[in-house]
C-alpha positions as CSV (number, residue, x, y, z in Angstrom):
1,M,-80.1,67.2,33.6
2,G,-77.9,65.7,31.0
3,N,-74.8,67.5,32.6
4,V,-75.5,65.9,35.8
5,A,-75.9,62.5,34.4
6,E,-72.6,62.9,32.5
7,L,-70.6,64.0,35.5
8,V,-71.9,61.2,37.5
9,D,-70.5,58.9,35.0
10,L,-67.2,60.5,34.9
11,V,-66.9,60.5,38.6
12,D,-67.8,56.9,38.9
13,G,-65.4,55.9,36.2
14,A,-62.6,58.3,37.1
15,S,-59.4,56.7,38.5
16,G,-57.7,58.2,41.6
17,V,-60.4,60.8,41.8
18,S,-60.6,60.3,45.7
19,G,-57.0,61.7,45.9
20,A,-57.8,64.7,43.9
21,S,-57.4,68.2,45.7
22,G,-60.1,70.5,44.7
23,A,-59.0,74.2,45.0
24,S,-61.3,76.4,46.9
25,G,-61.2,79.8,48.5
26,A,-58.7,82.4,47.5
27,C,-55.5,80.0,47.8
28,G,-56.1,78.6,44.1
29,A,-54.3,75.4,45.0
30,N,-53.6,72.9,42.2
31,V,-56.5,70.6,41.2
32,S,-55.6,67.1,40.1
33,N,-57.1,65.5,37.2
34,G,-58.7,62.0,37.1
35,G,-60.2,60.0,34.4
36,D,-58.7,59.3,31.0
37,G,-57.5,62.5,29.8
38,G,-54.0,61.3,28.8
39,D,-50.7,62.4,29.7
40,V,-51.0,65.3,31.9
41,Q,-47.9,67.0,30.3
42,Q,-49.7,67.0,27.0
43,R,-53.0,68.4,28.1
44,P,-53.6,72.3,28.1
45,R,-53.1,74.0,31.5
46,A,-56.1,75.7,32.5
47,V,-57.6,77.5,35.5
48,I,-61.3,78.0,36.5
49,I,-62.6,81.2,38.0
50,D,-66.0,80.7,39.3
51,D,-67.7,81.8,42.6
52,G,-69.3,78.5,42.9
53,S,-67.3,76.2,45.0
54,Q,-69.0,73.1,43.5
55,A,-68.1,74.3,40.0
56,R,-64.4,74.9,41.0
57,E,-64.1,71.4,42.8
58,T,-65.7,69.3,40.0
59,F,-64.4,71.1,36.9
60,H,-61.3,68.8,36.5
61,L,-63.8,65.7,36.6
62,A,-66.0,67.1,34.1
63,Y,-63.3,68.2,31.6
64,P,-60.4,65.5,32.1
65,K,-58.8,66.7,28.8
66,L,-57.6,70.0,30.5
67,N,-55.0,69.9,33.1
68,V,-56.5,72.1,35.6
69,V,-53.7,73.7,37.5
70,G,-55.9,76.2,39.7
71,A,-59.3,77.0,40.9
72,Y,-60.1,80.6,42.2
73,P,-63.3,82.0,43.4
74,N,-62.7,85.4,41.7
75,V,-60.6,87.3,39.2
76,V,-58.6,89.3,42.2
77,A,-57.5,86.1,43.7
78,Y,-56.3,84.7,40.3
79,L,-54.2,87.7,39.4
80,A,-52.6,87.7,42.9
81,R,-51.6,84.0,42.5
82,P,-47.9,83.8,43.6
83,N,-45.0,82.9,41.3
84,T,-46.9,84.0,38.3
85,T,-45.4,83.8,34.8
86,E,-47.1,84.3,31.6
87,N,-46.4,80.9,30.3
88,D,-47.8,79.0,33.3
89,V,-51.3,78.7,32.1
90,D,-52.7,78.0,28.5
91,L,-56.4,78.9,29.1
92,V,-58.4,80.9,31.6
93,V,-62.0,79.7,32.0
94,L,-64.1,82.7,33.5
95,D,-67.6,82.6,34.8
96,L,-69.1,86.0,34.2
97,H,-70.2,86.2,37.5
98,L,-73.4,88.2,36.9
99,A,-75.2,87.2,40.0
100,T,-75.2,91.0,40.8
101,E,-75.1,93.6,38.2
102,Y,-71.3,94.1,37.2
103,G,-72.1,97.6,36.6
104,N,-73.4,98.2,40.2
105,S,-70.7,96.3,41.9
106,T,-67.1,97.1,43.2
107,E,-65.9,93.6,42.3
108,L,-63.8,93.1,39.5
109,Q,-65.9,91.1,36.9
110,G,-67.4,91.2,33.5
111,P,-65.7,93.2,30.8
112,A,-63.4,94.8,33.4
113,A,-62.2,91.5,34.3
114,I,-61.8,90.4,31.0
115,R,-59.6,93.3,30.2
116,E,-57.3,92.9,33.2
117,I,-56.9,89.1,32.4
118,A,-56.2,89.9,28.7
119,K,-53.1,91.9,29.5
120,T,-51.3,88.5,30.3
121,G,-51.9,87.4,26.7
122,I,-53.7,84.1,27.9
123,P,-56.9,83.2,26.1
124,I,-60.0,83.6,28.0
125,C,-63.1,81.5,27.6
126,L,-66.4,82.7,29.1
127,Y,-68.2,79.9,30.9
128,T,-71.8,81.2,31.3
129,D,-75.4,80.8,30.0
130,E,-75.6,84.5,29.6
131,R,-77.5,85.5,26.3
132,R,-77.8,89.3,26.3
133,V,-76.6,90.4,22.9
134,L,-74.9,93.7,24.3
135,V,-73.3,91.9,27.1
136,L,-71.6,89.4,25.1
137,A,-70.5,91.7,22.5
138,Q,-69.0,93.9,25.2
139,C,-67.1,90.8,26.5
140,F,-65.7,89.9,23.3
141,A,-64.7,93.4,22.5
142,A,-62.8,93.5,25.8
143,G,-60.7,90.6,24.8
144,A,-62.6,87.1,25.3
145,S,-61.7,84.3,23.0
146,G,-64.5,82.0,23.4
147,L,-67.8,81.2,25.0
148,V,-68.9,77.9,26.3
149,R,-72.5,77.3,27.7
150,K,-72.8,75.8,31.2
151,C,-75.9,74.1,29.9
152,G,-73.9,72.5,27.0
153,S,-73.1,68.9,26.8
154,L,-69.6,68.0,28.5
155,V,-68.3,66.4,25.3
156,D,-69.1,69.8,23.2
157,N,-67.9,71.9,26.0
158,Q,-64.7,70.2,26.4
159,R,-63.9,70.2,22.7
160,D,-64.6,74.0,22.6
161,F,-62.3,74.6,25.7
162,L,-59.6,72.7,23.7
163,R,-60.3,74.9,20.6
164,V,-59.9,78.2,22.5
165,A,-56.7,76.8,24.4
166,G,-55.1,76.0,20.9
167,G,-55.9,79.4,19.8
168,D,-59.0,78.8,17.7
169,P,-61.6,81.3,19.0
170,V,-65.3,80.1,19.7
171,I,-67.7,83.0,19.2
172,P,-71.7,82.7,19.4
173,G,-73.0,82.3,16.1
174,S,-75.7,84.8,17.3
175,L,-73.0,87.5,17.6
176,V,-71.4,86.8,14.2
177,G,-74.9,86.6,12.5
178,L,-76.1,90.0,14.0
179,A,-72.9,91.7,12.9
180,E,-73.0,90.2,9.5
181,L,-76.9,91.2,9.1
182,L,-76.1,94.9,10.4
183,T,-73.3,95.1,7.7
184,R,-75.6,93.9,5.1
185,R,-78.0,96.7,6.1
186,S,-75.3,99.1,6.0
187,R,-75.5,99.6,10.0
188,L,-71.8,99.1,10.5
189,P,-70.3,101.5,7.6
190,S,-66.9,101.9,9.5
191,L,-65.9,98.2,9.0
192,T,-63.0,97.7,6.7
193,Q,-63.0,95.5,3.7
194,R,-60.7,93.1,5.4
195,Q,-63.0,93.0,8.5
196,I,-65.9,92.3,6.4
197,E,-64.3,89.5,4.6
198,V,-63.6,87.6,7.9
199,L,-67.0,88.4,9.3
200,T,-68.7,86.9,6.2
201,A,-66.6,84.0,6.3
202,R,-67.3,83.2,9.8
203,A,-71.1,83.9,9.1
204,R,-71.0,81.1,6.4
205,G,-69.4,78.7,8.8
206,E,-66.0,78.9,7.3
207,T,-63.3,77.6,10.0
208,W,-60.6,79.7,11.3
209,G,-58.0,77.7,9.7
210,A,-59.7,77.6,6.2
211,L,-60.3,81.5,6.0
212,S,-56.9,82.1,7.4
213,R,-55.2,79.9,4.6
214,R,-57.7,81.6,1.9
215,L,-56.9,85.0,3.0
216,G,-53.1,84.5,3.4
217,I,-53.2,85.5,7.1
218,S,-52.7,84.0,10.4
219,S,-55.5,82.8,12.5
220,K,-54.6,85.4,15.2
221,T,-55.0,88.2,12.5
222,A,-58.2,86.7,11.5
223,Y,-59.5,86.7,15.1
224,D,-58.2,90.3,15.7
225,R,-60.3,91.5,12.8
226,L,-63.4,89.9,14.2
227,E,-62.6,91.3,17.5
228,A,-62.5,94.8,16.0
229,V,-66.1,94.1,14.5
230,M,-67.4,93.0,17.9
231,H,-66.1,96.2,19.3
232,K,-67.7,98.5,16.6
233,M,-70.8,96.5,16.9
234,Y,-71.0,97.0,20.7
235,W,-70.6,100.8,20.3
236,Y,-73.4,100.8,17.5
237,L,-75.7,99.0,19.8
238,N,-74.9,101.1,22.8
239,D,-75.4,104.4,20.8
240,A,-78.7,102.9,19.5
241,G,-79.8,103.0,23.0
242,I,-80.0,99.2,23.5
243,S,-79.6,98.2,27.2
244,P,-77.3,95.7,28.3
245,H,-80.3,94.0,29.8
246,A,-82.3,93.9,26.5
247,A,-83.5,90.5,25.5
248,P,-83.0,89.3,21.9
249,A,-86.6,90.4,21.1
250,D,-86.1,93.7,22.3
251,V,-82.9,94.1,20.2
252,E,-84.7,93.0,17.1
253,R,-87.6,95.5,17.6
254,I,-85.1,98.3,18.4
255,L,-83.0,97.8,15.3
256,G,-86.1,96.7,13.0
257,L,-85.0,93.1,12.5
258,A,-87.4,90.2,11.7
259,P,-88.4,88.0,14.6
260,G,-86.2,85.2,15.1
261,D,-82.9,87.0,13.5
262,L,-81.2,86.8,16.9
263,N,-81.9,83.2,17.8
264,E,-79.0,81.6,19.3
265,P,-78.0,78.6,17.4
266,I,-75.6,77.3,20.3
């Protein structure tokens, strides 16, 4: 309910909102930002891909520090947008669209959709309350750069969207913690020493900037190493027979972890 109250306050206080044109349907029309987000030219350019019309039409009100330049009901519509250049968008906000199981659907969604969008080189931030460990690991292995919870506060969500747009990945602590725990228990022996260094630093809460400076590498290189860890962890979990639908408690039981080891801190 907190999100609703925050959004009502934003709508009531926004200037020029009545003139905003919310994009809907496959056209992906530009969306005008109201509120106090500052100079529109200085805000990261974002598109929202969500099958919910309300989410598409109110996203720019909820997150005024983003310059929302398009809203699309599905990934195909986004990829088919006209006059596309790789530099016209700074962030893709993607609803995982798991109302139906993506493995049984012909629609482009889930990890397959992430891989297609990732080919453009634009950072992808998942916008979902999905918590299944194997699903999230697969999404990050496919190229997602961040995850923002729909149930999170608007202030925290906007901060994390800006972080991902600026090249600072936002990965759920539960995934980092699981990978670090499996590494300590020698369950991921294929990790390189450099991958372990980045994984351990992130598990301790060290920022991307700090660990990049300490290790003498770029933030992108640091994230690439952690992405490789997510990829290896996904295949380990898959080979262990863990279903994508497994709850955290089931994963703990199958892997012999203590109850609560996979608690999601976000």
